[in-house]
PyMOL Python script that loads the backbone (N, CA, C, O; Angstrom):
from pymol import cmd

cmd.read_pdbstr("""\
ATOM      1  N   MET A   1       0.412  -5.216  -1.137  1.00  0.00           N
ATOM      2  CA  MET A   1       1.526  -4.311  -1.248  1.00  0.00           C
ATOM      3  C   MET A   1       2.792  -5.068  -1.625  1.00  0.00           C
ATOM      4  O   MET A   1       3.678  -4.520  -2.281  1.00  0.00           O
ATOM      5  N   ARG A   2       2.877  -6.324  -1.211  1.00  0.00           N
ATOM      6  CA  ARG A   2       4.053  -7.134  -1.550  1.00  0.00           C
ATOM      7  C   ARG A   2       4.139  -7.449  -3.033  1.00  0.00           C
ATOM      8  O   ARG A   2       5.229  -7.677  -3.558  1.00  0.00           O
ATOM      9  N   LYS A   3       3.006  -7.463  -3.708  1.00  0.00           N
ATOM     10  CA  LYS A   3       2.983  -7.872  -5.113  1.00  0.00           C
ATOM     11  C   LYS A   3       3.409  -6.775  -6.075  1.00  0.00           C
ATOM     12  O   LYS A   3       3.537  -7.040  -7.270  1.00  0.00           O
ATOM     13  N   ALA A   4       3.635  -5.554  -5.604  1.00  0.00           N
ATOM     14  CA  ALA A   4       4.134  -4.480  -6.469  1.00  0.00           C
ATOM     15  C   ALA A   4       5.617  -4.744  -6.723  1.00  0.00           C
ATOM     16  O   ALA A   4       6.454  -4.518  -5.849  1.00  0.00           O
ATOM     17  N   LYS A   5       5.929  -5.218  -7.909  1.00  0.00           N
ATOM     18  CA  LYS A   5       7.297  -5.607  -8.263  1.00  0.00           C
ATOM     19  C   LYS A   5       8.187  -4.390  -8.495  1.00  0.00           C
ATOM     20  O   LYS A   5       7.699  -3.273  -8.666  1.00  0.00           O
ATOM     21  N   HIS A   6       9.494  -4.621  -8.499  1.00  0.00           N
ATOM     22  CA  HIS A   6      10.468  -3.567  -8.753  1.00  0.00           C
ATOM     23  C   HIS A   6      10.146  -2.879 -10.085  1.00  0.00           C
ATOM     24  O   HIS A   6       9.964  -3.547 -11.103  1.00  0.00           O
ATOM     25  N   GLY A   7      10.078  -1.571 -10.073  1.00  0.00           N
ATOM     26  CA  GLY A   7       9.777  -0.804 -11.276  1.00  0.00           C
ATOM     27  C   GLY A   7       8.296  -0.618 -11.542  1.00  0.00           C
ATOM     28  O   GLY A   7       7.924   0.062 -12.498  1.00  0.00           O
ATOM     29  N   LYS A   8       7.450  -1.203 -10.724  1.00  0.00           N
ATOM     30  CA  LYS A   8       5.998  -1.089 -10.869  1.00  0.00           C
ATOM     31  C   LYS A   8       5.423  -0.448  -9.617  1.00  0.00           C
ATOM     32  O   LYS A   8       6.043  -0.475  -8.554  1.00  0.00           O
ATOM     33  N   VAL A   9       4.240   0.126  -9.748  1.00  0.00           N
ATOM     34  CA  VAL A   9       3.559   0.716  -8.603  1.00  0.00           C
ATOM     35  C   VAL A   9       2.115   0.237  -8.557  1.00  0.00           C
ATOM     36  O   VAL A   9       1.601  -0.319  -9.528  1.00  0.00           O
ATOM     37  N   ALA A  10       1.484   0.455  -7.442  1.00  0.00           N
ATOM     38  CA  ALA A  10       0.072   0.147  -7.258  1.00  0.00           C
ATOM     39  C   ALA A  10      -0.566   1.335  -6.540  1.00  0.00           C
ATOM     40  O   ALA A  10       0.116   2.096  -5.854  1.00  0.00           O
ATOM     41  N   THR A  11      -1.853   1.481  -6.703  1.00  0.00           N
ATOM     42  CA  THR A  11      -2.572   2.532  -5.984  1.00  0.00           C
ATOM     43  C   THR A  11      -3.462   1.889  -4.933  1.00  0.00           C
ATOM     44  O   THR A  11      -3.658   0.674  -4.911  1.00  0.00           O
ATOM     45  N   ILE A  12      -3.987   2.725  -4.079  1.00  0.00           N
ATOM     46  CA  ILE A  12      -4.940   2.232  -3.072  1.00  0.00           C
ATOM     47  C   ILE A  12      -6.132   1.571  -3.756  1.00  0.00           C
ATOM     48  O   ILE A  12      -6.642   0.564  -3.265  1.00  0.00           O
ATOM     49  N   ASN A  13      -6.585   2.124  -4.882  1.00  0.00           N
ATOM     50  CA  ASN A  13      -7.696   1.505  -5.603  1.00  0.00           C
ATOM     51  C   ASN A  13      -7.326   0.132  -6.140  1.00  0.00           C
ATOM     52  O   ASN A  13      -8.174  -0.759  -6.186  1.00  0.00           O
ATOM     53  N   ASP A  14      -6.063  -0.058  -6.550  1.00  0.00           N
ATOM     54  CA  ASP A  14      -5.608  -1.389  -6.974  1.00  0.00           C
ATOM     55  C   ASP A  14      -5.713  -2.370  -5.806  1.00  0.00           C
ATOM     56  O   ASP A  14      -6.154  -3.507  -5.978  1.00  0.00           O
ATOM     57  N   LEU A  15      -5.305  -1.922  -4.625  1.00  0.00           N
ATOM     58  CA  LEU A  15      -5.418  -2.769  -3.435  1.00  0.00           C
ATOM     59  C   LEU A  15      -6.876  -3.098  -3.137  1.00  0.00           C
ATOM     60  O   LEU A  15      -7.212  -4.236  -2.809  1.00  0.00           O
ATOM     61  N   ARG A  16      -7.735  -2.093  -3.253  1.00  0.00           N
ATOM     62  CA  ARG A  16      -9.164  -2.309  -2.995  1.00  0.00           C
ATOM     63  C   ARG A  16      -9.742  -3.351  -3.941  1.00  0.00           C
ATOM     64  O   ARG A  16     -10.486  -4.237  -3.520  1.00  0.00           O
ATOM     65  N   GLU A  17      -9.396  -3.242  -5.222  1.00  0.00           N
ATOM     66  CA  GLU A  17      -9.905  -4.200  -6.205  1.00  0.00           C
ATOM     67  C   GLU A  17      -9.385  -5.609  -5.934  1.00  0.00           C
ATOM     68  O   GLU A  17     -10.135  -6.579  -6.049  1.00  0.00           O
ATOM     69  N   ALA A  18      -8.111  -5.728  -5.576  1.00  0.00           N
ATOM     70  CA  ALA A  18      -7.532  -7.042  -5.281  1.00  0.00           C
ATOM     71  C   ALA A  18      -8.191  -7.669  -4.045  1.00  0.00           C
ATOM     72  O   ALA A  18      -8.493  -8.863  -4.030  1.00  0.00           O
ATOM     73  N   LEU A  19      -8.408  -6.854  -3.018  1.00  0.00           N
ATOM     74  CA  LEU A  19      -9.067  -7.359  -1.806  1.00  0.00           C
ATOM     75  C   LEU A  19     -10.500  -7.791  -2.095  1.00  0.00           C
ATOM     76  O   LEU A  19     -10.949  -8.834  -1.618  1.00  0.00           O
ATOM     77  N   ALA A  20     -11.210  -6.991  -2.873  1.00  0.00           N
ATOM     78  CA  ALA A  20     -12.597  -7.323  -3.215  1.00  0.00           C
ATOM     79  C   ALA A  20     -12.662  -8.623  -4.010  1.00  0.00           C
ATOM     80  O   ALA A  20     -13.509  -9.478  -3.749  1.00  0.00           O
ATOM     81  N   LYS A  21     -11.768  -8.766  -4.977  1.00  0.00           N
ATOM     82  CA  LYS A  21     -11.750  -9.982  -5.791  1.00  0.00           C
ATOM     83  C   LYS A  21     -11.452 -11.204  -4.934  1.00  0.00           C
ATOM     84  O   LYS A  21     -12.076 -12.254  -5.088  1.00  0.00           O
ATOM     85  N   LYS A  22     -10.490 -11.052  -4.028  1.00  0.00           N
ATOM     86  CA  LYS A  22     -10.116 -12.170  -3.159  1.00  0.00           C
ATOM     87  C   LYS A  22     -11.275 -12.603  -2.264  1.00  0.00           C
ATOM     88  O   LYS A  22     -11.439 -13.790  -1.979  1.00  0.00           O
ATOM     89  N   ARG A  23     -12.073 -11.638  -1.824  1.00  0.00           N
ATOM     90  CA  ARG A  23     -13.174 -11.934  -0.908  1.00  0.00           C
ATOM     91  C   ARG A  23     -14.526 -12.091  -1.595  1.00  0.00           C
ATOM     92  O   ARG A  23     -15.528 -12.357  -0.932  1.00  0.00           O
ATOM     93  N   GLY A  24     -14.564 -11.927  -2.930  1.00  0.00           N
ATOM     94  CA  GLY A  24     -15.805 -12.126  -3.676  1.00  0.00           C
ATOM     95  C   GLY A  24     -16.832 -11.019  -3.463  1.00  0.00           C
ATOM     96  O   GLY A  24     -18.035 -11.280  -3.464  1.00  0.00           O
ATOM     97  N   THR A  25     -16.367  -9.797  -3.282  1.00  0.00           N
ATOM     98  CA  THR A  25     -17.270  -8.661  -3.121  1.00  0.00           C
ATOM     99  C   THR A  25     -17.053  -7.666  -4.254  1.00  0.00           C
ATOM    100  O   THR A  25     -16.135  -7.821  -5.059  1.00  0.00           O
ATOM    101  N   ASP A  26     -17.909  -6.639  -4.311  1.00  0.00           N
ATOM    102  CA  ASP A  26     -17.797  -5.626  -5.367  1.00  0.00           C
ATOM    103  C   ASP A  26     -16.608  -4.695  -5.160  1.00  0.00           C
ATOM    104  O   ASP A  26     -15.887  -4.400  -6.114  1.00  0.00           O
ATOM    105  N   MET A  27     -16.389  -4.227  -3.931  1.00  0.00           N
ATOM    106  CA  MET A  27     -15.311  -3.277  -3.667  1.00  0.00           C
ATOM    107  C   MET A  27     -15.006  -3.267  -2.180  1.00  0.00           C
ATOM    108  O   MET A  27     -15.899  -3.437  -1.350  1.00  0.00           O
ATOM    109  N   ALA A  28     -13.736  -3.065  -1.852  1.00  0.00           N
ATOM    110  CA  ALA A  28     -13.320  -2.913  -0.454  1.00  0.00           C
ATOM    111  C   ALA A  28     -13.436  -1.431  -0.089  1.00  0.00           C
ATOM    112  O   ALA A  28     -13.297  -0.565  -0.952  1.00  0.00           O
ATOM    113  N   ARG A  29     -13.685  -1.149   1.166  1.00  0.00           N
ATOM    114  CA  ARG A  29     -13.850   0.235   1.611  1.00  0.00           C
ATOM    115  C   ARG A  29     -12.539   1.001   1.534  1.00  0.00           C
ATOM    116  O   ARG A  29     -11.486   0.506   1.938  1.00  0.00           O
ATOM    117  N   LEU A  30     -12.623   2.224   1.006  1.00  0.00           N
ATOM    118  CA  LEU A  30     -11.443   3.071   0.833  1.00  0.00           C
ATOM    119  C   LEU A  30     -10.785   3.395   2.169  1.00  0.00           C
ATOM    120  O   LEU A  30      -9.569   3.268   2.307  1.00  0.00           O
ATOM    121  N   THR A  31     -11.567   3.805   3.137  1.00  0.00           N
ATOM    122  CA  THR A  31     -11.015   4.214   4.429  1.00  0.00           C
ATOM    123  C   THR A  31     -10.296   3.058   5.112  1.00  0.00           C
ATOM    124  O   THR A  31      -9.166   3.212   5.575  1.00  0.00           O
ATOM    125  N   LYS A  32     -10.939   1.920   5.173  1.00  0.00           N
ATOM    126  CA  LYS A  32     -10.321   0.772   5.851  1.00  0.00           C
ATOM    127  C   LYS A  32      -9.089   0.275   5.099  1.00  0.00           C
ATOM    128  O   LYS A  32      -8.089  -0.082   5.722  1.00  0.00           O
ATOM    129  N   THR A  33      -9.150   0.248   3.777  1.00  0.00           N
ATOM    130  CA  THR A  33      -7.986  -0.168   2.996  1.00  0.00           C
ATOM    131  C   THR A  33      -6.825   0.787   3.241  1.00  0.00           C
ATOM    132  O   THR A  33      -5.687   0.352   3.419  1.00  0.00           O
ATOM    133  N   GLY A  34      -7.106   2.079   3.251  1.00  0.00           N
ATOM    134  CA  GLY A  34      -6.076   3.084   3.504  1.00  0.00           C
ATOM    135  C   GLY A  34      -5.458   2.950   4.880  1.00  0.00           C
ATOM    136  O   GLY A  34      -4.242   3.059   5.035  1.00  0.00           O
ATOM    137  N   ILE A  35      -6.293   2.714   5.878  1.00  0.00           N
ATOM    138  CA  ILE A  35      -5.801   2.566   7.250  1.00  0.00           C
ATOM    139  C   ILE A  35      -4.885   1.348   7.364  1.00  0.00           C
ATOM    140  O   ILE A  35      -3.803   1.439   7.944  1.00  0.00           O
ATOM    141  N   PHE A  36      -5.310   0.219   6.816  1.00  0.00           N
ATOM    142  CA  PHE A  36      -4.492  -0.985   6.921  1.00  0.00           C
ATOM    143  C   PHE A  36      -3.236  -0.897   6.058  1.00  0.00           C
ATOM    144  O   PHE A  36      -2.211  -1.482   6.410  1.00  0.00           O
ATOM    145  N   ALA A  37      -3.292  -0.178   4.931  1.00  0.00           N
ATOM    146  CA  ALA A  37      -2.083   0.051   4.131  1.00  0.00           C
ATOM    147  C   ALA A  37      -1.095   0.897   4.931  1.00  0.00           C
ATOM    148  O   ALA A  37       0.109   0.640   4.902  1.00  0.00           O
ATOM    149  N   LEU A  38      -1.594   1.897   5.638  1.00  0.00           N
ATOM    150  CA  LEU A  38      -0.734   2.739   6.477  1.00  0.00           C
ATOM    151  C   LEU A  38      -0.093   1.915   7.593  1.00  0.00           C
ATOM    152  O   LEU A  38       1.098   2.058   7.872  1.00  0.00           O
ATOM    153  N   ILE A  39      -0.881   1.062   8.223  1.00  0.00           N
ATOM    154  CA  ILE A  39      -0.350   0.199   9.291  1.00  0.00           C
ATOM    155  C   ILE A  39       0.734  -0.725   8.729  1.00  0.00           C
ATOM    156  O   ILE A  39       1.792  -0.879   9.340  1.00  0.00           O
ATOM    157  N   ALA A  40       0.477  -1.341   7.567  1.00  0.00           N
ATOM    158  CA  ALA A  40       1.467  -2.232   6.952  1.00  0.00           C
ATOM    159  C   ALA A  40       2.748  -1.467   6.614  1.00  0.00           C
ATOM    160  O   ALA A  40       3.849  -1.982   6.809  1.00  0.00           O
ATOM    161  N   ALA A  41       2.605  -0.246   6.110  1.00  0.00           N
ATOM    162  CA  ALA A  41       3.774   0.570   5.766  1.00  0.00           C
ATOM    163  C   ALA A  41       4.588   0.905   7.010  1.00  0.00           C
ATOM    164  O   ALA A  41       5.815   0.805   6.999  1.00  0.00           O
ATOM    165  N   GLU A  42       3.907   1.301   8.082  1.00  0.00           N
ATOM    166  CA  GLU A  42       4.602   1.652   9.320  1.00  0.00           C
ATOM    167  C   GLU A  42       5.336   0.456   9.911  1.00  0.00           C
ATOM    168  O   GLU A  42       6.502   0.568  10.291  1.00  0.00           O
ATOM    169  N   VAL A  43       4.664  -0.680   9.989  1.00  0.00           N
ATOM    170  CA  VAL A  43       5.276  -1.880  10.560  1.00  0.00           C
ATOM    171  C   VAL A  43       6.457  -2.330   9.710  1.00  0.00           C
ATOM    172  O   VAL A  43       7.503  -2.702  10.241  1.00  0.00           O
ATOM    173  N   SER A  44       6.290  -2.296   8.388  1.00  0.00           N
ATOM    174  CA  SER A  44       7.356  -2.705   7.489  1.00  0.00           C
ATOM    175  C   SER A  44       8.561  -1.780   7.612  1.00  0.00           C
ATOM    176  O   SER A  44       9.698  -2.249   7.670  1.00  0.00           O
ATOM    177  N   ALA A  45       8.324  -0.478   7.652  1.00  0.00           N
ATOM    178  CA  ALA A  45       9.425   0.483   7.755  1.00  0.00           C
ATOM    179  C   ALA A  45      10.168   0.342   9.078  1.00  0.00           C
ATOM    180  O   ALA A  45      11.393   0.451   9.120  1.00  0.00           O
ATOM    181  N   LEU A  46       9.441   0.104  10.140  1.00  0.00           N
ATOM    182  CA  LEU A  46      10.066  -0.031  11.453  1.00  0.00           C
ATOM    183  C   LEU A  46      10.805  -1.353  11.602  1.00  0.00           C
ATOM    184  O   LEU A  46      11.739  -1.458  12.397  1.00  0.00           O
ATOM    185  N   ALA A  47      10.386  -2.371  10.833  1.00  0.00           N
ATOM    186  CA  ALA A  47      11.041  -3.677  10.898  1.00  0.00           C
ATOM    187  C   ALA A  47      12.360  -3.687  10.145  1.00  0.00           C
ATOM    188  O   ALA A  47      13.177  -4.588  10.332  1.00  0.00           O
ATOM    189  N   GLY A  48      12.574  -2.689   9.295  1.00  0.00           N
ATOM    190  CA  GLY A  48      13.820  -2.618   8.536  1.00  0.00           C
ATOM    191  C   GLY A  48      13.910  -3.695   7.483  1.00  0.00           C
ATOM    192  O   GLY A  48      12.930  -3.964   6.788  1.00  0.00           O
ATOM    193  N   HIS A  49      15.069  -4.318   7.351  1.00  0.00           N
ATOM    194  CA  HIS A  49      15.297  -5.319   6.316  1.00  0.00           C
ATOM    195  C   HIS A  49      14.651  -6.665   6.625  1.00  0.00           C
ATOM    196  O   HIS A  49      14.711  -7.582   5.806  1.00  0.00           O
ATOM    197  N   LYS A  50      14.044  -6.790   7.778  1.00  0.00           N
ATOM    198  CA  LYS A  50      13.407  -8.050   8.150  1.00  0.00           C
ATOM    199  C   LYS A  50      12.105  -8.275   7.395  1.00  0.00           C
ATOM    200  O   LYS A  50      11.627  -9.405   7.299  1.00  0.00           O
ATOM    201  N   ASN A  51      11.529  -7.201   6.859  1.00  0.00           N
ATOM    202  CA  ASN A  51      10.245  -7.289   6.187  1.00  0.00           C
ATOM    203  C   ASN A  51      10.404  -6.811   4.748  1.00  0.00           C
ATOM    204  O   ASN A  51      11.161  -5.876   4.486  1.00  0.00           O
ATOM    205  N   THR A  52       9.704  -7.438   3.824  1.00  0.00           N
ATOM    206  CA  THR A  52       9.904  -7.127   2.416  1.00  0.00           C
ATOM    207  C   THR A  52       8.721  -6.423   1.762  1.00  0.00           C
ATOM    208  O   THR A  52       8.614  -6.440   0.536  1.00  0.00           O
ATOM    209  N   ILE A  53       7.835  -5.806   2.530  1.00  0.00           N
ATOM    210  CA  ILE A  53       6.717  -5.071   1.935  1.00  0.00           C
ATOM    211  C   ILE A  53       7.257  -3.787   1.314  1.00  0.00           C
ATOM    212  O   ILE A  53       7.842  -2.956   2.008  1.00  0.00           O
ATOM    213  N   SER A  54       7.062  -3.627   0.023  1.00  0.00           N
ATOM    214  CA  SER A  54       7.527  -2.431  -0.682  1.00  0.00           C
ATOM    215  C   SER A  54       6.457  -1.341  -0.594  1.00  0.00           C
ATOM    216  O   SER A  54       5.834  -0.989  -1.597  1.00  0.00           O
ATOM    217  N   TRP A  55       6.254  -0.819   0.595  1.00  0.00           N
ATOM    218  CA  TRP A  55       5.168   0.131   0.848  1.00  0.00           C
ATOM    219  C   TRP A  55       5.314   1.404   0.036  1.00  0.00           C
ATOM    220  O   TRP A  55       4.307   2.052  -0.250  1.00  0.00           O
ATOM    221  N   TRP A  56       6.524   1.791  -0.347  1.00  0.00           N
ATOM    222  CA  TRP A  56       6.734   3.023  -1.101  1.00  0.00           C
ATOM    223  C   TRP A  56       6.242   2.903  -2.539  1.00  0.00           C
ATOM    224  O   TRP A  56       6.148   3.904  -3.250  1.00  0.00           O
ATOM    225  N   ARG A  57       5.926   1.683  -2.968  1.00  0.00           N
ATOM    226  CA  ARG A  57       5.379   1.495  -4.315  1.00  0.00           C
ATOM    227  C   ARG A  57       3.858   1.577  -4.341  1.00  0.00           C
ATOM    228  O   ARG A  57       3.250   1.456  -5.404  1.00  0.00           O
ATOM    229  N   THR A  58       3.239   1.780  -3.186  1.00  0.00           N
ATOM    230  CA  THR A  58       1.791   1.934  -3.119  1.00  0.00           C
ATOM    231  C   THR A  58       1.483   3.429  -3.057  1.00  0.00           C
ATOM    232  O   THR A  58       1.805   4.100  -2.077  1.00  0.00           O
ATOM    233  N   LEU A  59       0.865   3.929  -4.101  1.00  0.00           N
ATOM    234  CA  LEU A  59       0.609   5.354  -4.233  1.00  0.00           C
ATOM    235  C   LEU A  59      -0.838   5.695  -3.918  1.00  0.00           C
ATOM    236  O   LEU A  59      -1.712   4.828  -3.885  1.00  0.00           O
ATOM    237  N   LYS A  60      -1.064   6.974  -3.690  1.00  0.00           N
ATOM    238  CA  LYS A  60      -2.427   7.454  -3.545  1.00  0.00           C
ATOM    239  C   LYS A  60      -3.112   7.339  -4.906  1.00  0.00           C
ATOM    240  O   LYS A  60      -2.441   7.163  -5.922  1.00  0.00           O
ATOM    241  N   THR A  61      -4.422   7.437  -4.933  1.00  0.00           N
ATOM    242  CA  THR A  61      -5.176   7.260  -6.162  1.00  0.00           C
ATOM    243  C   THR A  61      -4.717   8.208  -7.267  1.00  0.00           C
ATOM    244  O   THR A  61      -4.737   7.828  -8.438  1.00  0.00           O
ATOM    245  N   GLY A  62      -4.308   9.423  -6.932  1.00  0.00           N
ATOM    246  CA  GLY A  62      -3.842  10.387  -7.926  1.00  0.00           C
ATOM    247  C   GLY A  62      -2.433  10.120  -8.429  1.00  0.00           C
ATOM    248  O   GLY A  62      -1.944  10.845  -9.296  1.00  0.00           O
ATOM    249  N   GLY A  63      -1.764   9.085  -7.899  1.00  0.00           N
ATOM    250  CA  GLY A  63      -0.431   8.735  -8.348  1.00  0.00           C
ATOM    251  C   GLY A  63       0.687   9.388  -7.554  1.00  0.00           C
ATOM    252  O   GLY A  63       1.841   9.355  -7.979  1.00  0.00           O
ATOM    253  N   GLU A  64       0.374   9.975  -6.424  1.00  0.00           N
ATOM    254  CA  GLU A  64       1.401  10.629  -5.616  1.00  0.00           C
ATOM    255  C   GLU A  64       1.726   9.800  -4.385  1.00  0.00           C
ATOM    256  O   GLU A  64       0.925   8.975  -3.946  1.00  0.00           O
ATOM    257  N   LEU A  65       2.912  10.030  -3.833  1.00  0.00           N
ATOM    258  CA  LEU A  65       3.301   9.340  -2.603  1.00  0.00           C
ATOM    259  C   LEU A  65       2.397   9.763  -1.462  1.00  0.00           C
ATOM    260  O   LEU A  65       1.968  10.915  -1.386  1.00  0.00           O
ATOM    261  N   ASN A  66       2.114   8.835  -0.588  1.00  0.00           N
ATOM    262  CA  ASN A  66       1.281   9.153   0.564  1.00  0.00           C
ATOM    263  C   ASN A  66       2.149   9.808   1.634  1.00  0.00           C
ATOM    264  O   ASN A  66       3.066   9.169   2.150  1.00  0.00           O
ATOM    265  N   PRO A  67       1.881  11.067   1.978  1.00  0.00           N
ATOM    266  CA  PRO A  67       2.717  11.760   2.961  1.00  0.00           C
ATOM    267  C   PRO A  67       2.602  11.194   4.371  1.00  0.00           C
ATOM    268  O   PRO A  67       3.406  11.540   5.236  1.00  0.00           O
ATOM    269  N   LYS A  68       1.619  10.330   4.620  1.00  0.00           N
ATOM    270  CA  LYS A  68       1.440   9.754   5.949  1.00  0.00           C
ATOM    271  C   LYS A  68       2.332   8.539   6.182  1.00  0.00           C
ATOM    272  O   LYS A  68       2.541   8.145   7.330  1.00  0.00           O
ATOM    273  N   TYR A  69       2.868   7.933   5.107  1.00  0.00           N
ATOM    274  CA  TYR A  69       3.695   6.743   5.261  1.00  0.00           C
ATOM    275  C   TYR A  69       5.010   7.095   5.942  1.00  0.00           C
ATOM    276  O   TYR A  69       5.536   8.195   5.778  1.00  0.00           O
ATOM    277  N   HIS A  70       5.528   6.148   6.704  1.00  0.00           N
ATOM    278  CA  HIS A  70       6.788   6.310   7.440  1.00  0.00           C
ATOM    279  C   HIS A  70       7.922   6.643   6.483  1.00  0.00           C
ATOM    280  O   HIS A  70       8.030   6.046   5.412  1.00  0.00           O
ATOM    281  N   GLY A  71       8.752   7.576   6.859  1.00  0.00           N
ATOM    282  CA  GLY A  71       9.902   7.920   6.042  1.00  0.00           C
ATOM    283  C   GLY A  71       9.586   8.928   4.960  1.00  0.00           C
ATOM    284  O   GLY A  71      10.495   9.525   4.384  1.00  0.00           O
ATOM    285  N   ARG A  72       8.336   9.123   4.681  1.00  0.00           N
ATOM    286  CA  ARG A  72       7.842  10.055   3.663  1.00  0.00           C
ATOM    287  C   ARG A  72       8.571   9.865   2.346  1.00  0.00           C
ATOM    288  O   ARG A  72       8.634   8.735   1.863  1.00  0.00           O
ATOM    289  N   ILE A  73       9.112  10.876   1.754  1.00  0.00           N
ATOM    290  CA  ILE A  73       9.770  10.762   0.461  1.00  0.00           C
ATOM    291  C   ILE A  73      11.177  10.176   0.644  1.00  0.00           C
ATOM    292  O   ILE A  73      11.959  10.671   1.456  1.00  0.00           O
ATOM    293  N   LEU A  74      11.484   9.147  -0.095  1.00  0.00           N
ATOM    294  CA  LEU A  74      12.720   8.396   0.113  1.00  0.00           C
ATOM    295  C   LEU A  74      13.891   8.890  -0.728  1.00  0.00           C
ATOM    296  O   LEU A  74      15.027   8.480  -0.489  1.00  0.00           O
ATOM    297  N   PHE A  75      13.647   9.749  -1.694  1.00  0.00           N
ATOM    298  CA  PHE A  75      14.741  10.168  -2.563  1.00  0.00           C
ATOM    299  C   PHE A  75      14.802  11.654  -2.686  1.00  0.00           C
ATOM    300  O   PHE A  75      15.668  12.181  -3.384  1.00  0.00           O
TER     301      PHE A  75
END
""", "prot")
cmd.dss("prot")
cmd.show_as("cartoon", "prot")
cmd.util.cbc("prot")
cmd.orient("prot")
């Protein structure tokens, strides 16, 4: 989630592919990736400016914001 640069976005499937590549497997599980992305988003949002995870740049597979993330829609 940290690697999504300003002006760019990533999807959960992008995260799954990156995790799989890093670990040398075919694919990471959707449910577990989603759960840990949600946890990272919540912790990052609650930490405020102390944490630099751009969780709002991680979208659902269809390209929409995840309504479960802390703060929901930011604009």
